[in-house]
C-alpha positions in Angstrom: 226.6 -20.2 -147.5 229.2 -19.4 -150.1 229.5 -22.2 -152.7 232.6 -22.8 -154.7 231.7 -24.8 -157.8 232.8 -25.8 -161.3 233.2 -28.9 -163.4 236.3 -30.4 -161.8 240.1 -29.6 -162.1 239.2 -25.9 -162.5 241.1 -24.2 -159.6 238.4 -24.8 -157.0 240.9 -26.2 -154.5 243.0 -23.1 -154.9 239.9 -21.0 -154.4 239.1 -22.8 -151.2 242.6 -22.3 -149.9 242.3 -18.6 -150.8 239.0 -18.3 -148.9 240.6 -20.0 -145.9 243.5 -17.5 -145.9 241.1 -14.6 -146.2 239.4 -15.8 -143.0 236.2 -17.2 -144.5 235.0 -20.0 -142.2 234.5 -23.4 -143.8 231.7 -26.0 -143.6 233.3 -29.1 -142.2 237.0 -29.7 -142.4 238.0 -29.4 -146.1 241.4 -28.1 -145.1 242.3 -31.7 -143.9 241.4 -33.3 -147.3 244.3 -34.8 -149.3 242.0 -36.6 -151.7 239.1 -38.2 -149.8 237.0 -38.5 -152.9 239.6 -40.5 -154.7 240.5 -44.2 -153.9 243.9 -43.2 -152.3 242.9 -44.8 -149.0 242.5 -48.1 -150.8 246.1 -48.0 -152.0 247.7 -50.2 -149.4 251.1 -50.0 -151.1 251.1 -46.2 -151.1 252.8 -45.5 -154.5 249.6 -44.6 -156.5 248.2 -42.5 -153.7 251.4 -40.4 -153.9 250.5 -39.5 -157.4 247.1 -38.3 -156.3 248.6 -36.1 -153.7 251.2 -34.8 -156.2 248.3 -33.7 -158.5 247.1 -31.3 -155.7 249.9 -31.1 -153.2 248.1 -28.4 -151.1 245.0 -30.6 -150.8 241.7 -31.0 -152.6 239.6 -29.0 -150.0 236.4 -30.9 -150.3 234.1 -32.9 -148.1 233.4 -36.5 -148.7 230.7 -36.9 -151.3 228.5 -38.8 -148.8 228.8 -35.8 -146.4 227.9 -33.4 -149.1 224.7 -35.3 -150.0 223.9 -35.7 -146.3 223.9 -31.9 -146.1 221.8 -31.6 -149.3 219.3 -34.1 -147.9 219.1 -32.7 -144.4 219.7 -29.0 -144.7 222.4 -26.4 -144.2 221.3 -24.8 -140.9 223.6 -22.3 -139.3 226.0 -22.2 -142.2 225.5 -18.5 -143.1 228.7 -17.0 -144.4 230.6 -20.3 -144.5 232.2 -21.7 -147.6 231.8 -25.1 -149.1 233.1 -26.7 -152.3 230.3 -28.5 -154.2 231.3 -29.6 -157.7 229.5 -30.7 -160.8 226.3 -32.7 -160.5 226.1 -32.3 -156.7 225.6 -28.6 -157.2 222.6 -29.1 -159.4 220.9 -30.9 -156.5 221.6 -28.1 -154.0 218.6 -26.3 -152.6 219.1 -22.8 -153.9 217.6 -21.1 -150.9 220.7 -22.1 -148.9 223.0 -20.2 -151.3 224.2 -16.7 -150.5 226.9 -16.4 -153.2 228.6 -18.6 -155.7 232.2 -18.5 -156.9 232.2 -20.2 -160.3 235.6 -21.6 -161.0 236.4 -22.1 -164.7 239.3 -22.9 -167.0 240.0 -21.3 -170.3 241.8 -24.4 -171.4 239.1 -26.9 -171.1 241.0 -29.8 -172.8 243.8 -29.5 -170.1 241.0 -29.5 -167.5 239.5 -32.7 -168.9 243.0 -34.3 -169.2 243.7 -33.6 -165.5 240.5 -35.3 -164.4 241.2 -38.2 -166.7 244.7 -38.8 -165.2 243.3 -38.9 -161.7 240.6 -41.3 -162.8 243.2 -43.6 -164.3 245.1 -43.7 -161.0 241.8 -44.5 -159.2 241.0 -47.3 -161.7 244.5 -48.8 -161.2 244.0 -48.8 -157.4 240.6 -50.5 -157.8 241.8 -53.1 -160.3 245.0 -54.0 -158.5 244.1 -53.6 -154.8 240.3 -53.7 -154.7 237.7 -51.2 -153.6 233.9 -51.1 -153.1 233.7 -47.5 -154.3 231.5 -47.5 -157.5 232.1 -43.9 -158.5 235.3 -44.5 -160.5 233.7 -47.2 -162.6 232.2 -44.5 -164.9 235.6 -43.6 -166.1 236.6 -47.1 -167.3 237.2 -47.0 -171.1 236.3 -43.3 -171.2 238.3 -40.9 -173.3 239.4 -37.3 -172.5 236.7 -36.2 -175.0 234.1 -38.1 -173.0 235.1 -36.2 -169.9 235.2 -32.9 -171.8 231.6 -33.5 -173.0 230.4 -34.4 -169.6 232.0 -31.3 -168.1 230.5 -29.1 -170.7 227.0 -30.4 -170.0 227.6 -29.9 -166.3 228.8 -26.3 -166.8 225.7 -25.6 -168.9 223.4 -27.0 -166.2 225.1 -25.0 -163.5 224.9 -21.8 -165.5 221.2 -22.5 -166.2 220.5 -22.8 -162.5 222.5 -19.6 -161.6 220.6 -17.6 -164.3 217.1 -19.1 -163.5 217.5 -18.4 -159.7 219.3 -15.1 -160.2 222.0 -16.2 -157.8 224.8 -13.7 -157.0 227.9 -15.2 -158.8 231.4 -14.3 -159.7 233.4 -16.2 -162.4 237.1 -16.9 -161.5 239.3 -18.2 -164.3 242.1 -20.5 -163.2 244.6 -19.2 -165.8 244.0 -15.6 -164.6 244.5 -16.3 -160.9 247.7 -18.3 -161.3 249.3 -15.8 -163.7 248.3 -12.6 -161.8 246.7 -13.5 -158.4 246.4 -10.1 -156.7 243.6 -8.6 -158.9 241.7 -11.8 -159.0 241.8 -12.2 -155.2 240.8 -8.5 -154.9 237.7 -9.3 -157.0 236.8 -12.1 -154.6 237.2 -9.8 -151.6 235.0 -7.2 -153.1 232.4 -9.8 -154.1 232.3 -11.2 -150.6 232.4 -7.7 -149.0 235.4 -8.6 -146.9 237.8 -6.2 -145.2 240.9 -8.3 -144.9 244.6 -8.4 -145.6 245.1 -10.5 -148.8 248.9 -10.9 -148.7 248.9 -14.5 -147.4 246.3 -15.5 -150.0 248.4 -13.9 -152.8 251.6 -15.5 -151.6 249.9 -18.9 -151.5 249.4 -19.0 -155.3 252.0 -20.8 -157.2 252.4 -18.2 -159.9 253.1 -19.4 -163.4 253.0 -18.1 -166.9 249.4 -18.4 -168.3 250.7 -20.1 -171.5 252.3 -22.9 -169.4 249.3 -23.7 -167.4 
């Protein structure tokens, strides 16, 4: 399987959209995800969940955490050539024999990356505190700072890189600022890495191009 990974808010959703438009089959139904690993479904009023969707209007493109761990625990049979987004600590628990290739999504501006995750966490915390939820995941973020998240993300990145080097896994790094400022050469790199023979025009058009300095 092809694993898209990173430390969160790193362009991994964009990469999953890109793979989908390049014709790479997915594991599960990540294209239908509008934020299933947030608490948006617990927002009965609907106002806070709108903010979660606005943070990634084209979707988050990930399976529910429980489904990912079910696959980790029970195996990835018949998933050759299929893509899955497995972020952070979950990647470090993945049996490496199941991995064909890894697309490692990164951000050059790590502070902005941490700020993005912090903002989503604050929305989740508000939903939990005002409307209730049994989901314990968001509790870690209570009273945490952007610096706390930055530090955790750095530790996660270091752990992922250690595994990739130790297991000699075939990997390509894709930097978010590069793909949004000039998508075509970055998508061409992905196509070569995956040895695809496809039209990339739809994938290029899907990127909301912006000046790297404004990302």
